C-alpha positions as CSV (number, residue, x, y, z in Angstrom):
1,M,38.0,-26.0,-0.7
2,R,41.0,-23.7,-0.6
3,K,40.0,-22.2,-3.9
4,H,36.5,-21.5,-2.5
5,L,37.9,-19.9,0.6
6,R,40.1,-17.6,-1.4
7,R,37.2,-16.6,-3.6
8,S,35.1,-15.8,-0.4
9,R,37.9,-13.7,1.1
10,R,38.3,-11.7,-2.2
11,K,34.6,-11.1,-2.2
12,L,34.5,-10.1,1.4
13,F,37.4,-7.6,1.2
14,S,37.0,-6.3,-2.4
15,V,36.4,-2.6,-2.9
16,K,33.6,-3.3,-5.4
17,A,31.7,-5.5,-2.9
18,W,32.0,-2.9,-0.1
19,K,30.8,-0.2,-2.5
20,V,27.7,-2.3,-3.2
21,R,27.1,-2.9,0.5
22,L,27.6,0.8,1.3
23,V,25.1,2.0,-1.3
24,F,22.5,-0.5,-0.1
25,W,23.0,0.5,3.6
26,V,22.9,4.2,2.8
27,G,19.9,3.7,0.7
28,A,18.0,1.8,3.3
29,V,18.8,4.4,6.0
30,L,17.6,7.2,3.6
31,V,14.4,5.3,2.8
32,G,13.7,4.8,6.5
33,G,14.2,8.5,7.1
34,I,12.1,9.7,4.2
35,C,9.2,7.3,5.1
36,A,9.3,8.5,8.7
37,L,9.1,12.1,7.5
38,F,6.3,11.0,5.1
39,A,4.4,9.6,8.0
40,V,4.7,12.8,10.1
41,L,3.7,15.1,7.1
42,S,0.7,12.8,6.2
43,E,-0.6,13.0,9.8
44,Q,-0.3,16.8,9.8
45,A,-2.0,17.0,6.4
46,D,-4.9,14.9,7.7
47,H,-5.1,17.0,10.8
48,F,-5.3,20.1,8.7
49,F,-8.2,18.7,6.7
50,R,-10.1,17.7,9.9
51,Q,-9.6,21.3,11.3
52,T,-10.9,22.7,8.0
53,V,-14.0,20.5,8.1
54,A,-14.7,21.4,11.7
55,A,-14.7,25.1,10.8
56,N,-17.0,24.6,7.7
57,P,-18.2,21.2,6.6
58,L,-19.1,22.5,3.1
59,V,-15.5,23.7,2.2
60,P,-14.5,20.3,0.8
61,L,-17.2,20.5,-1.8
62,V,-15.0,23.2,-3.4
63,V,-11.5,22.4,-2.1
64,T,-11.5,18.7,-2.9
65,P,-12.4,18.8,-6.6
66,L,-10.1,21.8,-7.2
67,G,-7.3,20.2,-5.2
68,L,-7.5,16.9,-7.1
69,M,-7.4,18.9,-10.4
70,L,-4.3,20.7,-9.2
71,L,-2.7,17.5,-8.2
72,V,-3.3,15.9,-11.6
73,W,-1.9,19.0,-13.3
74,L,1.3,18.8,-11.1
75,T,1.6,15.1,-11.7
76,R,1.4,15.5,-15.5
77,R,3.5,18.6,-15.8
78,V,6.1,18.3,-13.1
79,F,6.2,14.8,-11.6
80,A,5.3,12.5,-14.6
81,G,5.5,8.9,-13.4
82,A,4.4,9.7,-9.9
83,Q,0.7,8.9,-10.4
84,G,-1.3,6.1,-8.8
85,S,-0.6,3.9,-5.9
86,G,3.1,3.4,-6.6
87,I,3.1,-0.4,-6.2
88,P,2.0,-1.1,-9.8
89,Q,4.7,1.3,-11.0
90,A,7.4,-0.4,-8.9
91,I,6.2,-3.8,-10.2
92,A,6.2,-2.5,-13.8
93,A,9.8,-1.2,-13.3
94,L,10.9,-4.8,-12.8
95,E,9.7,-5.5,-16.4
96,M,10.3,-2.3,-18.4
97,R,13.4,-1.0,-20.1
98,G,13.1,2.7,-19.3
99,K,13.1,2.2,-15.5
100,A,14.2,5.8,-14.9
101,S,10.9,7.1,-16.2
102,V,9.2,5.7,-13.1
103,L,12.0,5.4,-10.6
104,S,14.1,8.6,-9.7
105,M,14.7,11.0,-6.9
106,R,12.4,13.5,-8.6
107,I,9.6,11.0,-8.6
108,A,10.3,10.1,-4.9
109,I,10.0,13.8,-3.9
110,G,6.9,14.2,-6.0
111,K,5.3,11.1,-4.6
112,V,5.7,12.4,-1.0
113,L,4.7,16.0,-1.8
114,L,1.6,15.1,-3.9
115,T,0.3,12.4,-1.5
116,V,0.6,14.8,1.4
117,L,-1.3,17.4,-0.6
118,G,-3.9,14.8,-1.5
119,L,-4.6,14.1,2.1
120,A,-4.8,17.8,2.9
121,C,-7.5,18.0,0.2
122,G,-9.5,15.2,1.7
123,G,-8.6,12.4,-0.7
124,S,-9.3,8.8,0.5
125,I,-5.7,7.7,0.0
126,G,-2.8,6.1,2.0
127,R,0.9,6.7,2.1
128,E,2.0,3.0,2.3
129,G,1.8,2.2,-1.5
130,P,3.6,5.5,-2.2
131,S,6.2,4.6,0.4
132,V,7.0,1.5,-1.7
133,H,7.4,3.7,-4.8
134,V,9.6,6.1,-2.8
135,G,11.8,3.3,-1.5
136,A,12.3,1.7,-4.9
137,S,13.0,5.1,-6.5
138,V,15.6,6.1,-3.9
139,M,17.5,2.8,-4.1
140,F,17.3,2.7,-7.9
141,A,18.6,6.3,-8.1
142,L,21.6,5.5,-5.8
143,G,22.3,2.4,-7.8
144,R,22.5,4.4,-11.0
145,Y,24.8,6.9,-9.3
146,A,27.1,4.1,-8.2
147,R,26.8,2.4,-11.6
148,F,25.7,-0.9,-10.4
149,P,25.4,-3.9,-12.8
150,A,22.0,-4.5,-14.4
151,H,21.0,-7.5,-12.2
152,Y,21.4,-5.4,-9.1
153,M,19.3,-2.7,-10.7
154,E,16.5,-5.0,-11.7
155,R,16.1,-7.1,-8.6
156,G,18.2,-6.2,-5.6
157,L,17.7,-2.4,-5.6
158,I,14.0,-2.3,-6.5
159,L,13.0,-5.2,-4.3
160,A,15.0,-3.9,-1.3
161,G,13.7,-0.4,-1.7
162,S,10.1,-1.6,-1.9
163,A,10.4,-3.8,1.1
164,A,12.1,-1.1,3.1
165,G,9.3,1.3,2.2
166,I,6.5,-0.9,3.4
167,A,8.4,-1.9,6.5
168,A,9.1,1.7,7.5
169,A,5.6,2.9,6.6
170,F,3.8,0.5,8.8
171,N,6.6,-0.4,11.3
172,T,6.1,-4.0,10.2
173,P,9.6,-5.4,9.3
174,L,8.3,-9.0,8.8
175,A,5.5,-7.8,6.5
176,G,8.1,-5.8,4.5
177,V,10.1,-9.0,3.7
178,V,7.0,-11.0,2.9
179,F,5.6,-8.3,0.7
180,A,8.8,-8.2,-1.4
181,I,8.7,-11.9,-1.8
182,E,5.0,-12.4,-2.3
183,E,3.8,-9.3,-4.1
184,M,6.8,-7.8,-5.8
185,S,9.0,-10.7,-7.0
186,K,6.6,-13.6,-6.7
187,S,9.6,-15.7,-5.9
188,F,12.4,-16.0,-3.3
189,E,15.8,-15.5,-4.9
190,Q,19.0,-16.3,-2.9
191,R,20.8,-13.5,-4.7
192,T,18.4,-10.8,-3.4
193,S,17.1,-12.3,-0.1
194,G,20.0,-11.0,2.1
195,I,19.8,-7.6,0.4
196,V,16.1,-7.3,1.1
197,I,16.3,-8.3,4.7
198,T,19.2,-5.9,5.4
199,A,17.4,-3.0,3.8
200,V,14.2,-3.8,5.8
201,V,16.1,-3.9,9.1
202,L,18.0,-0.7,8.5
203,A,15.0,1.2,7.2
204,G,12.9,0.0,10.1
205,L,15.5,1.0,12.7
206,V,15.7,4.5,11.3
207,A,11.9,4.9,11.2
208,L,11.8,3.6,14.8
209,M,14.4,6.1,15.9
210,V,12.3,9.0,14.4
211,L,8.8,7.9,15.2
212,G,9.5,5.8,18.4
213,Q,8.2,2.3,19.3
214,Y,4.6,2.0,18.1
215,H,2.1,-0.3,16.5
216,Y,0.0,1.2,13.7
217,F,-3.4,0.3,15.2
218,G,-2.2,0.0,18.8
219,A,-2.1,-3.3,20.7
220,S,-5.2,-5.5,20.4
221,D,-6.0,-8.1,23.0
222,A,-8.7,-9.8,21.0
223,R,-8.8,-13.6,21.3
224,M,-10.7,-16.3,19.6
225,P,-13.2,-17.9,22.0
226,G,-12.8,-21.6,22.9
227,Q,-16.2,-22.5,21.4
228,L,-16.1,-24.2,18.1
229,A,-19.0,-22.2,16.8
230,A,-17.0,-19.0,17.1
231,W,-14.6,-20.3,14.4
232,S,-17.4,-19.9,11.9
233,A,-16.4,-16.2,11.9
234,V,-13.3,-17.2,10.0
235,M,-15.4,-18.7,7.2
236,V,-17.9,-15.8,7.2
237,C,-15.2,-13.0,7.2
238,G,-13.1,-14.9,4.7
239,V,-15.9,-15.4,2.2
240,V,-17.6,-12.1,2.6
241,G,-14.4,-10.1,3.0
242,G,-12.8,-11.8,0.1
243,A,-15.8,-11.4,-2.2
244,L,-16.1,-7.6,-1.4
245,G,-12.3,-7.2,-1.9
246,G,-12.5,-9.1,-5.2
247,L,-15.3,-6.8,-6.4
248,F,-13.4,-3.7,-5.3
249,A,-10.3,-4.9,-7.2
250,L,-12.4,-5.7,-10.3
251,A,-13.9,-2.2,-10.1
252,M,-10.5,-0.7,-10.0
253,I,-9.1,-2.7,-12.9
254,H,-12.1,-2.1,-15.2
255,G,-12.5,1.5,-14.0
256,T,-8.9,2.2,-14.8
257,R,-9.1,0.7,-18.3
258,R,-12.5,2.2,-19.1
259,L,-11.5,5.7,-18.0
260,A,-8.1,5.6,-19.7
261,P,-9.4,7.4,-22.8
262,V,-11.1,10.0,-20.6
263,M,-7.9,10.5,-18.6
264,R,-6.0,11.2,-21.8
265,A,-8.6,13.5,-23.3
266,R,-10.0,15.4,-20.3
267,P,-7.8,14.6,-17.3
268,Y,-8.8,17.7,-15.2
269,S,-12.5,17.2,-15.8
270,L,-12.2,13.6,-14.6
271,A,-10.2,14.7,-11.5
272,G,-12.8,17.3,-10.7
273,A,-15.7,14.9,-11.0
274,C,-14.0,12.3,-8.9
275,G,-13.1,15.0,-6.3
276,L,-16.7,16.1,-6.1
277,A,-17.7,12.4,-5.6
278,V,-15.1,12.1,-2.8
279,A,-16.3,15.3,-1.1
280,L,-20.0,14.2,-1.3
281,I,-19.3,10.8,0.1
282,G,-17.2,12.5,2.9
283,L,-20.1,14.9,3.7
284,V,-22.6,12.0,4.0
285,S,-20.2,10.1,6.3
286,G,-19.3,13.0,8.4
287,Y,-15.9,12.9,6.7
288,Q,-15.0,9.6,8.3
289,T,-14.2,8.3,4.8
290,S,-11.6,11.1,4.1
291,G,-7.9,10.5,4.6
292,T,-6.2,7.2,5.2
293,G,-9.0,5.7,7.4
294,Y,-6.6,5.3,10.3
295,Q,-8.9,6.9,12.8
296,M,-11.9,5.1,11.5
297,A,-10.2,1.7,11.9
298,Q,-8.7,2.5,15.2
299,S,-12.0,3.5,16.8
300,M,-13.5,0.2,15.6
301,I,-10.7,-1.9,17.0
302,D,-10.8,-0.2,20.4
303,G,-14.6,-0.3,20.5
304,S,-15.2,3.5,20.6
305,A,-16.9,3.9,17.2
306,D,-20.6,4.3,16.6
307,F,-22.0,1.6,14.4
308,D,-22.8,2.7,10.8
309,P,-23.5,-0.2,8.4
310,W,-22.9,2.0,5.3
311,L,-19.5,3.3,6.4
312,P,-17.3,0.5,4.9
313,F,-19.1,0.8,1.5
314,L,-18.8,4.6,1.6
315,K,-15.0,4.2,2.3
316,M,-14.7,1.8,-0.7
317,G,-16.5,4.4,-2.9
318,A,-14.3,7.3,-1.7
319,T,-11.1,5.2,-2.2
320,L,-12.2,4.1,-5.7
321,A,-13.0,7.7,-6.8
322,S,-9.7,9.0,-5.4
323,Y,-7.7,6.4,-7.3
324,L,-9.6,6.8,-10.6
325,S,-9.0,10.6,-10.4
326,G,-5.3,10.0,-11.3
327,I,-3.7,11.5,-8.3
328,P,-0.8,9.8,-6.4
329,G,-2.0,7.8,-3.4
330,G,-2.2,4.3,-2.1
331,I,-5.1,1.9,-1.1
332,F,-3.4,-0.1,1.7
333,A,-4.6,1.9,4.7
334,P,-8.0,2.7,3.2
335,S,-8.6,-1.0,2.4
336,L,-7.7,-1.9,6.0
337,A,-10.2,0.7,7.3
338,A,-12.9,-0.6,4.9
339,G,-12.2,-4.1,6.0
340,A,-12.6,-3.2,9.7
341,G,-16.0,-1.8,8.8
342,V,-16.9,-5.0,7.0
343,G,-16.0,-7.0,10.1
344,A,-18.1,-4.6,12.3
345,D,-21.1,-5.1,9.9
346,L,-20.7,-8.9,10.0
347,H,-20.6,-8.9,13.8
348,Y,-23.8,-6.8,13.9
349,W,-25.7,-9.1,11.6
350,L,-24.1,-12.4,12.6
351,P,-22.4,-12.1,16.0
352,V,-20.8,-15.6,16.2
353,A,-17.6,-14.1,17.8
354,P,-16.7,-11.0,19.8
355,A,-16.7,-7.7,17.9
356,A,-13.0,-7.1,18.2
357,V,-12.3,-10.5,16.8
358,M,-14.6,-10.1,13.8
359,I,-13.2,-6.6,13.0
360,L,-9.7,-8.0,12.8
361,L,-10.9,-11.0,10.7
362,G,-12.9,-8.6,8.4
363,M,-9.9,-6.4,8.0
364,T,-7.7,-9.3,7.0
365,G,-10.3,-10.9,4.8
366,Y,-11.1,-7.8,2.8
367,F,-7.5,-6.7,2.5
368,S,-6.5,-10.1,1.3
369,G,-9.3,-10.0,-1.2
370,V,-8.2,-6.7,-2.6
371,V,-4.5,-7.3,-3.0
372,Q,-4.6,-11.2,-3.3
373,A,-1.5,-11.5,-1.3
374,P,-2.7,-13.7,1.6
375,I,0.6,-14.1,3.5
376,T,1.2,-10.3,3.5
377,A,-2.4,-9.7,4.6
378,F,-2.4,-11.7,7.8
379,V,1.2,-10.9,8.7
380,I,0.6,-7.1,8.3
381,V,-2.6,-7.2,10.4
382,M,-0.8,-9.3,13.1
383,E,2.1,-6.9,13.3
384,M,0.0,-3.7,13.1
385,T,-2.1,-4.8,16.1
386,N,0.6,-6.7,18.0
387,N,-1.7,-9.6,18.2
388,H,0.0,-13.0,17.9
389,A,-2.8,-14.9,19.6
390,M,-5.0,-14.5,16.5
391,L,-2.4,-15.8,14.1
392,L,-4.1,-19.0,13.1
393,A,-7.5,-17.4,12.7
394,L,-6.0,-14.5,10.7
395,M,-4.1,-17.0,8.5
396,A,-7.2,-19.1,7.8
397,T,-9.3,-16.1,7.0
398,S,-6.7,-14.6,4.7
399,F,-6.4,-17.8,2.6
400,I,-10.2,-18.3,2.4
401,A,-10.5,-14.6,1.3
402,Y,-7.8,-15.1,-1.3
403,G,-9.6,-18.1,-2.8
404,T,-12.9,-16.3,-2.9
405,S,-11.5,-13.2,-4.4
406,H,-9.6,-15.1,-7.1
407,L,-12.9,-16.6,-8.3
408,I,-14.3,-13.1,-8.8
409,C,-11.1,-11.3,-10.0
410,P,-8.8,-13.9,-11.6
411,R,-6.0,-11.5,-12.2
412,P,-4.3,-9.9,-9.1
413,L,-5.0,-6.1,-8.7
414,Y,-1.5,-4.8,-8.7
415,Y,-0.3,-6.9,-11.6
416,S,-3.3,-5.9,-13.6
417,L,-2.6,-2.2,-12.9
418,A,1.1,-2.7,-13.6
419,Q,0.2,-4.3,-17.0
420,A,-2.1,-1.4,-17.8
421,F,0.7,1.0,-16.9
422,L,3.1,-0.9,-19.2
423,E,0.7,-0.8,-22.1
424,T,0.3,3.0,-21.8
425,S,4.0,3.8,-21.0
426,P,6.3,4.6,-23.9
427,D,9.2,2.9,-22.0
428,G,7.1,-0.1,-21.0
429,S,5.8,-1.3,-24.3
430,K,8.7,-3.8,-24.5
431,P,9.3,-5.3,-21.1
432,T,12.6,-7.0,-20.3
433,G,10.9,-10.2,-19.4
434,G,7.2,-11.3,-19.3
435,R,5.8,-12.7,-16.1
436,D,2.2,-13.7,-16.3
437,D,2.0,-16.2,-13.5
438,K,-1.5,-15.2,-12.3
């Protein structure tokens, strides 16, 4: 007992232990600040695009293809490793030897800059996945500077940075912790749990200080009706949302693999073609499909949106084209927006529950189907809408959607994309440890 107490005191007061703590704390604060700045810049970029469209709706037909071609050029020539959502790259970094090729301060800066430019060009992308990449990169870079041991580099730093990034991006601290456990590590390790939670709290506090107290989609007062028949909406949104999410994930996985040779041979032609597709879809939708989809989802949740049955499918198409172009940008927010549209469609055709309820359930079901991370899905929707009364319904929908999606797309999206990244990366051909649990 005394020996254990002496060891604990040495660990508490040792210079090495405090160096580790200080780097994690500084890193978490830095991640929170960068993600808050990222949020502000992204909003301004989206506003700039909306103003451009209002002045001349045909401008994106030229600007979007050329802009995506420029972004691919900058990614390949200046910020190599910054492409894609960022979550597959952070997951791949847990496995690969040459982690610095995808995690560095240069890549963190490039991820923010290129994603903001992508939104200014009208890409259907989000900043939340890139925020995960930024968080992991910042923490990893600080760890290298402090010369941390390998086990801190591989788990603590990357997981803490990823969780801090998602928590600061959405102002969802609980979802940040759950995301790190469910999506990034696929396990809960005692050695890294305290580090992850501390990083999430600090990053969240900094983002809160910069952006103020807010909920991503405002506060929803939707409630499940007392009638038993209304609960059939859970099954409907879970099955349909999960199926559509699984199909979208399958399209992304196969599209990425099929277009890989084209990306290597003619990357700028591919980016231009995808950019034109994004612009045409935007033109058809009145440019509701451009950007993160925040305004689209928000208007559906508060009941101010005009009903358009094709809007969620157009958003899926624009998001898929944006991702396959090879530019940096995430799919978190666009998927939530598409899911809200799925819920609105289901309410129109099968109004078994109030519209606000089915929109939240559709959002949860589709998002869970895309990422196949059911706990993260219902927690993040609950926190973003500040709606705890819907917890049980959101939870049930999410797990039904996960099961449905898994039947269509057996391998989870982010892990499939991470594996594809490892196969094409010179530093990822020999991972440090295989993990093929799904």
